[in-house]
C-alpha positions, -999 to 999 in steps of 0.1 A, spaced: -255 327 -104 -293 328 -103 -298 291 -111 -292 282 -75 -321 305 -65 -347 288 -88 -375 266 -74 -400 246 -94 -433 235 -79 -463 215 -92 -498 226 -85 -517 200 -64 -555 196 -65 -561 228 -86 -542 250 -62 -552 235 -28 -514 230 -23 -481 230 -41 -453 205 -41 -416 215 -44 -400 196 -73 -367 213 -76 -352 237 -50 -320 255 -57 -294 253 -29 -296 291 -22 -334 294 -20 -336 286 17 -301 294 30 -292 277 63 -319 251 61 -294 223 56 -315 200 34 -336 200 3 -373 203 3 -377 185 -31 -409 164 -29 -424 182 1 -456 202 2 -452 239 5 -474 240 35 -450 216 52 -421 240 51 -404 241 85 -408 279 87 -446 286 87 -441 321 75 -423 310 44 -448 283 38 -476 309 40 -458 334 18 -449 309 -9 -484 295 -9 -500 329 -13 -477 339 -41 -481 305 -59 -519 307 -55 -519 342 -70 -497 330 -99 -520 301 -106 -552 321 -103 -540 349 -126 -521 325 -150 -496 354 -152 -463 363 -137 -463 376 -101 -437 397 -83 -432 393 -45 -413 414 -20 -407 405 16 -384 415 45 -365 389 65 -356 406 98 -336 387 125 -319 397 157 -286 394 139 -280 426 120 -260 410 92 -288 385 84 -315 410 75 -326 409 38 -352 423 14 -363 393 -7 -376 399 -42 -391 371 -61 -406 364 -95 -432 336 -101 -439 323 -136 -468 300 -145 -465 270 -168 -491 247 -182 -514 239 -211 -549 248 -222 -550 278 -198 -544 255 -168 -514 262 -146 -497 230 -136 -463 242 -126 -448 274 -111 -412 284 -116 -399 309 -90 -366 327 -84 -358 346 -52 -330 372 -48 -317 383 -13 -306 419 -10 -288 427 23 -304 456 42 -271 467 58 
């Protein structure tokens, strides 16, 4: 069940940005289209773009797994979530070239 929550991104210009390569269908529920091939900073929700960029940058800089926690609060009570994520670095020779992430949505209700 978690495979649809996976996202794989490549590191661009030593971490200046990141490009979505594979995005599972449940990573951005309700978006209606895939972000595969787009830069993370171009995400239609600026808050998500910023959060993903910060978590990926930390993963690249540390070259170690990073855990993220965020709240998604909306005006609709049944759409509020705690989002937990895990970010794993991949590469060679100590250089991170790709980051694999998984996000899980936990309802707050």
